[in-house]
C-alpha positions, -999 to +999 in steps of 0.1 A: -564-823+767-588-793+755-583-774+784-542-771+786-537-769+747-555-735+754-537-727+784-508-730+771-516-709+745-529-680+767-500-686+792-478-680+754-500-654+741-497-630+779-458-630+782-459-619+745-485-589+752-460-584+786-431-584+769-441-560+740-453-539+773-415-538+786-394-537+761-419-504+754-410-494+783-375-497+787-378-474+753-395-452+762-368-450+795-342-444+770-357-422+749-364-400+773-333-399+796-312-410+777-310-399+742-299-374+727-318-375+694-333-342+690-365-366+684-366-384+714-394-371+734-423-377+706-401-415+696-410-420+733-443-400+729-448-432+700-439-462+726-477-456+746-483-472+711-463-503+722-479-502+755-514-503+744-509-528+723-487-550+740-518-541+769-547-556+746-526-584+733-528-590+768-560-589+773-570-608+748-555-639+758-567-636+793-597-632+783-612-644+750-585-676+748-588-692+782-606-685+817-596-699+845-630-691+865-651-721+871-684-714+851-707-719+883-689-690+905 
């Protein structure tokens, strides 16, 4: 039961991390290609923080919460 709970929690947090990265990429594309704001390149650069945070959320879920690799490898 514990493995199932950890695997489920890990998948949910991985999904959150991927969602943050995806949303950051969409926002970056919007700011660079479609926005008419004079601060669009600064805002696009700011979305890099979203990419980095999403990556670390995903990395945390994979490495710290549940690692599916067998211990006898």
